[in-house]
Structure formats: structure tokens, C-alpha cells
C-alpha positions as CSV (number, residue, x, y, z in Angstrom):
1,M,85.5,56.4,109.7
2,T,88.1,54.3,108.1
3,R,89.0,51.1,110.1
4,P,93.1,50.6,111.2
5,K,95.4,48.9,108.7
6,E,95.8,44.7,109.6
7,F,98.8,44.4,108.1
8,T,101.7,47.6,108.5
9,E,104.9,45.9,107.9
10,Q,106.7,44.8,104.8
11,L,109.0,42.3,104.2
12,A,110.9,41.9,101.0
13,F,113.3,39.0,100.4
14,L,114.6,36.6,97.6
15,V,113.4,33.0,96.3
16,K,115.1,30.6,94.5
17,E,114.1,30.4,91.0
18,G,110.4,28.9,90.0
19,T,109.3,29.5,93.8
20,K,106.7,32.4,92.1
21,E,105.2,29.4,89.8
22,R,105.0,26.8,92.8
23,I,102.8,29.1,95.0
24,E,100.8,30.2,91.9
25,S,100.1,26.5,91.1
26,A,99.4,25.8,95.1
27,R,97.5,28.8,96.5
28,G,94.1,28.0,94.3
29,N,92.1,30.8,95.0
30,V,93.6,32.4,97.7
31,K,95.1,35.9,96.8
32,T,98.9,35.8,96.7
33,A,99.1,37.9,99.8
34,D,96.7,35.6,101.9
35,F,98.7,32.7,101.0
36,L,102.1,34.0,101.7
37,R,100.8,35.4,105.3
38,Q,99.3,32.1,106.4
39,A,102.6,30.1,105.1
40,I,104.7,32.3,107.3
41,D,102.2,32.3,110.4
42,D,102.3,28.4,110.1
43,A,105.8,28.3,109.6
44,I,106.1,30.5,112.6
45,A,104.0,28.4,114.8
46,K,105.4,25.4,114.1
47,A,108.8,26.6,115.0
48,R,107.4,28.2,118.2
49,R,105.9,24.5,119.0
50,S,109.6,23.0,118.2
51,S,111.6,25.4,120.2
52,R,108.8,24.1,123.6
53,N,109.3,20.7,123.1
54,K,113.6,20.7,122.9
55,P,115.2,20.4,126.5
């Protein structure tokens, strides 16, 4: 029996020149996809906290 897929949505977007190299130098031993997923999740959480703190 196979495990259900955890990641089912796909995103595609353009980034500034040099971004791929900056990601590679920052991610360490973490897989690129895992690094980007975590970065996106962190950015969403930060934005949600920020929007809750606005009057």
C-alpha cells in the first residue's frame, strides 16, 4: 500500500538572477525543494503574524 502524497500543489515563478546560486550556498545539506518549502512556510507564518498585529 502506498503512502498518500504530502506535496501535491506545484508552483512555478521567475526569480532575480543569482537567486539559485544564493539558495545553493545557503541550504547546506538540505535538499533544495525542502529548503524552499520551509522558506515559503516561514514567510507565510511571518506575514500572518504581522497581519494579526496590525490595528
